N, C-alpha and C positions, 0 to 999 in steps of 0.2 A: 504494500500500500504506500502510495506517495502522500507525504504530508504537504497539504496545500494551505491549510489554515494554521496560522501561528496563534500563540496564546493571546496576544493583544487583539487580534481579530475575533477570536472566540469570545473574549470579554465584551466586545462591541455587539456581537450577535446576541448574546444573552441579555445585555442591557436593553437593546432595542426591542427585543421580543417580550421582556418581562417587566420593564419599568412601570408600565401602566397597570400591571396586575397586582402589585403590592397594595394591600388595603390597610395594613397596620404598620405604622412607623414610617421612617424615612428610607427610601430605597438606597441600597449601597451594594457594591461588589467588593469583597475583600480579596485583593489580588496580591497579598504579601507573599504567598507561596504559589508555585505552579504545580498543580497536581494533575498527573497525566499518565497514560500508558501509550502504547503504540497506536491505539485507535481513537481515543478521545481525550478531551480536557474536562476536568471537573471545575465548574465555575461556582464559587461560593457567593451566592446571592442571598440577600436578606435585608433586614431592617438595621439601620445604623445603631439604633438603640440597643440591639442585641450584639451585633458584631463589634462595636467599639466600647459600649458602656457595660455590656454583659448583663443587661436586663432580660431575664428569661421570660418576662411577660411579652416580649416581642419575638421570641424564638419561633421558627416555623418548622413544624414537625412534618415528616413525610419524605418525599423524594428529593434527590439531589440533581442539580442541573448539569447536563453533559452536552458537549459540542464536539461533533465528529471532526477529526483532523483532516479527513479526506474531502468531505462535502460541505462542512459548516452547518450540517443539520443539527437542530436543537432537539434534545430528548431528555428523558429523566430516568432515574432508577432508584429503587429503595435505598435509603441512606445506609441501612445495615449491610446491604449487598455491596455497596461501593466501599464502605469502611473496611470490609474484609477481603477486598480484591487484592490478591498478592501481586498482580501485575502493575499496580499503581506505584508511581515514583513521585516523591515530593522534593522540591528544591526551592530555595529562596528566589523570589523574583527580583532581579537587579533593577528593574524599571517600574517598581510598584507606584501606583497612584494613591495608595491607601493613605488616608489622613490629609490628602491635599484638597 
């Protein structure tokens, strides 16, 4: 598989598709880490009140946002499934926009 979509583009795809869907809190993407395997990126989307301030009243339970590296297609998977995926790699994002 050829990687066509970079992490920055994956973040934009997720932001454009999901920003208007957040009903609780202030929309934010936490891009401090790049979480990925050979097929997709995991994009950490949520409320700023949870991601920055740690207020669990703004936590979103359920699926995790995924973006295909090959097509840019947005999908989701259960958080428990993603959390236990042995193919995922996590590395610091040198170009994070978090906090800006």
